[in-house]
C-alpha positions in Angstrom: -203.5 145.7 46.6 -199.4 145.3 45.8 -198.0 147.1 48.4 -195.5 148.9 45.4 -196.3 151.9 43.6 -194.7 151.5 40.2 -193.9 154.3 38.1 -195.1 152.6 35.0 -197.3 149.4 34.3 -197.2 147.9 30.7 -200.0 145.6 30.1 -198.8 143.9 26.9 -195.3 141.7 26.4 -195.4 142.0 22.6 -192.3 143.7 20.9 -194.2 147.2 21.4 -194.4 146.7 25.3 -190.8 145.1 25.8 -189.5 148.0 24.1 -191.5 150.5 26.6 -190.5 148.6 29.7 -186.8 148.0 28.5 -186.6 151.8 28.2 -188.3 152.8 31.4 -186.2 150.1 33.3 -183.2 151.8 31.7 -184.2 155.0 33.1 -184.6 153.9 36.6 -188.2 153.5 36.8 -190.0 151.2 38.9 -191.9 149.2 36.0 -193.9 146.0 36.0 -194.8 144.5 33.0 -198.0 142.0 32.6 -198.3 139.7 29.6 -201.1 137.2 29.5 -199.2 134.0 27.5 -196.7 132.1 29.6 -193.9 133.7 27.7 -193.2 137.3 26.2 -193.1 138.3 22.4 -196.4 138.4 21.1 -195.7 138.1 17.4 -192.2 138.1 17.5 -191.7 135.1 19.0 -190.3 131.3 18.5 -190.3 127.7 20.1 -188.9 124.5 20.0 -190.6 120.9 19.6 -188.5 117.5 18.4 -185.3 119.7 17.4 -187.1 121.7 15.3 -187.2 125.4 15.6 -190.3 127.3 14.6 -191.3 131.1 14.6 -195.0 131.7 16.1 -195.3 134.9 14.3 -193.5 136.7 12.0 -190.8 134.8 9.8 -188.3 137.5 9.5 -188.0 141.5 10.4 -187.5 144.5 8.5 -185.0 147.0 9.8 -187.0 150.3 9.0 -184.5 152.7 10.3 -185.6 151.5 13.8 -184.8 148.2 15.1 -181.1 148.5 14.3 -180.4 151.6 16.0 -183.0 150.6 18.6 -181.0 147.3 19.5 -177.7 149.4 19.3 -179.1 152.1 21.7 -179.7 149.2 24.1 -176.7 147.2 23.5 -178.1 144.4 22.2 -175.9 142.6 20.3 -177.6 139.6 17.8 -176.4 137.4 15.2 -178.1 138.2 11.6 -178.7 136.8 8.6 -180.0 137.8 5.3 -183.5 136.6 4.8 -183.9 136.4 1.2 -187.4 136.2 -0.4 -188.9 134.0 -3.5 -192.1 134.5 -5.3 -193.4 131.3 -7.2 -196.3 130.8 -9.6 -197.3 127.6 -10.7 -193.7 125.8 -11.5 -191.7 129.0 -11.9 -189.8 130.9 -9.1 -188.4 134.0 -8.8 -185.6 134.6 -6.3 -185.6 138.2 -5.2 -182.2 139.3 -5.3 -181.9 143.4 -6.0 -183.8 146.0 -7.7 -183.3 144.3 -10.9 -185.2 141.4 -9.8 -188.3 143.6 -10.2 -187.9 143.5 -14.0 -187.9 139.4 -13.4 -191.1 139.8 -11.9 -192.4 142.0 -14.9 -191.6 139.2 -17.3 -192.4 136.4 -15.0 -196.4 137.7 -15.4 -196.1 138.5 -19.2 -195.2 134.8 -19.5 -198.3 133.6 -17.8 -200.5 136.8 -19.0 -199.1 137.7 -22.5 -202.4 139.9 -23.5 -201.8 141.9 -20.4 -198.1 142.9 -20.9 -199.1 147.2 -21.2 -201.0 146.7 -17.8 -198.3 144.9 -16.2 -195.5 147.6 -17.4 -197.8 150.2 -15.6 -198.0 148.1 -12.1 -194.3 147.5 -12.3 -194.0 151.5 -13.0 -196.1 152.1 -10.1 -194.0 149.7 -7.8 -190.8 151.6 -9.0 -192.1 154.8 -7.5 -193.2 153.0 -4.3 -189.7 151.7 -3.8 -188.5 155.2 -4.8 -190.8 156.4 -1.5 -189.4 153.5 0.2 -185.8 154.8 -0.2 -186.9 158.3 1.4 -189.2 157.0 4.0 -186.6 154.5 5.5 -183.2 156.4 4.2 -182.0 157.6 7.4 -182.0 155.9 10.8 -184.5 156.8 13.1 -183.8 159.9 15.5 -185.3 159.0 18.5 -182.4 156.6 18.8 -179.9 159.4 18.6 -178.9 162.2 20.7 -179.0 165.2 18.4 -177.5 167.6 21.3 -174.1 165.7 20.8 -174.6 164.4 17.0 -174.3 167.3 15.5 -172.8 165.8 12.2 -175.9 163.4 11.7 -178.4 166.5 12.5 -176.7 168.6 10.3 -175.8 166.5 7.3 -178.4 163.8 7.5 -181.3 164.4 9.6 -182.0 168.2 8.2 -181.9 167.5 4.6 -183.8 164.7 4.7 -186.8 166.2 6.4 -188.3 168.4 3.4 -188.1 164.7 0.9 -189.7 163.2 3.9 -192.8 165.0 4.6 -192.8 165.4 0.5 -192.8 161.9 0.5 -195.7 161.1 3.4 -197.9 163.6 1.4 -197.7 161.6 -1.5 -198.0 157.9 0.3 -201.2 159.3 2.1 -202.4 159.4 -1.3 -201.8 156.0 -2.1 -204.4 154.8 0.7 -207.2 153.1 -1.5 -207.4 149.2 -0.8 -204.9 147.7 -2.9 -207.6 145.4 -4.5 -209.1 148.3 -5.7 -206.0 149.9 -7.1 -205.2 146.5 -8.7 -208.7 146.6 -10.5 -208.3 150.1 -12.2 -204.7 148.6 -13.6 -205.4 144.9 -14.4 -208.5 143.8 -16.4 -207.5 140.5 -15.7 -208.9 138.8 -12.5 -206.5 136.2 -12.2 -203.5 138.3 -12.7 -205.1 140.4 -10.0 -205.5 138.0 -7.7 -201.9 136.3 -8.3 -200.4 140.1 -7.9 -202.5 140.4 -4.5 -201.3 137.4 -3.2 -197.8 138.3 -3.7 -198.3 141.7 -2.1 -200.7 141.0 1.0 -204.7 141.2 0.5 -207.0 143.5 1.9 -203.9 146.0 2.8 -203.5 149.8 1.7 -201.9 150.2 -2.1 -198.6 151.8 -0.8 -198.2 149.2 2.1 -198.9 145.9 0.0 -196.4 147.3 -3.3 -194.2 148.5 -0.8 -193.2 144.8 0.2 -190.8 144.5 -3.3 -188.6 147.0 -1.7 -189.1 145.0 2.0 -188.3 142.1 0.2 -184.8 143.3 -0.2 -184.3 144.4 3.5 -185.6 140.7 5.2 -183.2 139.5 8.1 -183.6 137.0 10.4 -182.1 136.4 13.7 -179.8 133.0 14.1 -182.0 131.0 16.7 -185.3 132.3 15.8 -187.1 136.0 15.7 -187.9 135.1 19.3 -184.3 136.0 20.3 -185.0 139.6 20.1 -187.6 139.5 22.8 -185.8 137.4 24.9 -182.8 139.8 24.8 -185.4 142.8 25.7 -186.8 140.4 28.3 -183.2 139.8 29.6 -182.6 143.6 29.6 -185.6 144.7 31.5 -184.8 142.3 34.5 -180.9 143.5 34.2 -182.2 146.8 34.5 -184.2 145.9 37.4 -187.6 145.6 36.0 -190.5 143.2 36.9 -192.1 140.7 34.5 -195.2 138.8 35.3 -196.3 136.5 32.9 -199.6 134.3 32.8 -202.0 136.7 34.2 -204.3 138.7 32.1 -205.8 141.8 33.6 -209.1 141.8 34.3 -210.0 145.5 35.3 -208.4 149.1 35.0 -209.6 151.5 37.5 -208.1 155.4 36.5 -209.4 156.7 39.6 -207.4 154.5 41.8 -204.7 154.2 39.4 -204.6 150.5 39.6 -204.9 147.6 37.4 -206.1 143.6 38.4 -205.4 140.5 37.0 -207.0 137.2 36.3 -205.4 136.0 39.9 -207.1 138.6 41.6 -203.3 140.9 42.5 -203.7 144.3 41.9 -201.2 146.8 41.3 -200.8 150.4 41.6 -199.1 152.6 38.8 -198.4 156.8 38.1 -198.3 155.8 34.7 -200.4 153.0 32.3 -198.5 151.8 29.2 -201.3 149.3 27.2 -199.6 147.7 24.5 -202.2 145.0 24.3 -205.5 144.9 22.9 -207.3 147.9 22.3 -211.1 146.8 22.7 -210.1 144.9 25.9 -208.9 148.3 27.3 -212.0 150.6 26.5 -214.4 147.5 27.3 -213.0 147.2 30.6 -213.1 151.4 31.6 -216.5 152.9 32.5 -216.8 156.7 31.6 -218.2 157.3 35.1 -214.7 156.3 36.6 -213.2 159.2 34.8 -212.7 162.9 35.6 -215.6 165.1 34.3 -213.3 166.7 31.6 -212.4 163.2 30.0 -215.7 161.5 29.9 -217.3 162.8 26.5 -214.0 162.5 24.5 -213.8 159.1 26.1 -217.1 158.0 25.2 -216.8 158.8 21.5 -213.3 156.9 21.6 -214.9 154.0 23.2 -217.9 154.2 20.6 -215.2 154.0 17.7 -213.0 151.3 18.7 -215.5 148.8 20.1 -217.4 149.1 16.3 -214.0 148.7 14.4 -213.4 145.3 12.6 -211.5 142.8 14.4 -208.2 142.2 12.9 -207.7 139.4 10.5 -206.3 136.1 11.6 -203.5 134.1 10.2 -204.0 130.2 10.0 -200.4 129.1 10.2 -199.0 125.3 9.7 -195.8 123.9 11.3 -194.6 121.0 9.5 -191.5 118.9 11.1 -190.1 117.3 7.7 -186.6 115.1 8.2 -185.0 116.4 5.0 -181.7 118.2 4.4 -181.6 121.9 3.9 -181.0 121.1 0.3 -184.1 119.5 -0.6 -185.8 122.7 0.0 -183.0 125.0 -1.5 -183.7 123.2 -4.7 -186.7 124.8 -4.8 -187.2 128.4 -3.0 -185.4 130.3 -0.5 -186.7 130.3 3.1 -189.3 133.0 2.6 -191.4 132.0 0.1 -194.8 133.5 -1.3 -196.3 130.6 -3.6 -199.2 130.8 -5.8 -199.9 127.2 -7.0 -202.4 128.0 -9.8 
């Protein structure tokens, strides 16, 4: 048993857990972050090998009105560069540069599928509509990172006029949750064309999410030195503000009655609040309903049944190559972020 009571124990050292721990530490709370891997960062993680720098998860980031305001709020300064995207079919490569690139994408598809011109026009019309929704959705900095009592100008001139448009847009987005393959099936009669488009915009995802990516492509950015720089900066802030980080430790037991978590080294830690930023199936699989107060048991059982029956996340296979070629060799082909369909 730990001889120290923590105000909060955060389980999971991905970007969610790191952010939660940073804000708790800054607020003067006694916080412990526990991560099962040897390094924090999760999908926002970089590593080096033989002089090459690789990104183990995401290859670029999207601000979405959140990342840059959060960094500013926490006093994190990192150098960034744009991460432009290329889309390719066979030997034709399109570099996504601005809104006009959507017209170029339409013409690219028509060159391969001239008989589907009308259907392609209908698809592009929907993508344009989604891009307008995205402009509203991420049109302002997230107010969670603003002091609205002091920043009255932001409150009255930006946030309040934006809110009605935001609520209207969310309603429209919620009507576009059909899997993208189903939506494309009703739009595009040629199965090859459907497959090409779904590869460019992420298969097996909701329609709005998938087709919004043409808008997101324009806002990709990259931290010099790797996306993991953000995780490293958050880690440093946690430690600077008195928080503790324990890596290489996997939580094997959670006791809500005792308010403790136990790791695979046999160490236990007491908490006033538990922030679980790791796999939900692991959490619900470890907790027995009998350990909870009676008023929570039935609701917990229902939630546990739903969580444990849910589909696992899809896996991604990543191949890392060390290629001793000048950057110009690759610049002749595509930008660094490349979605390519060979046939």
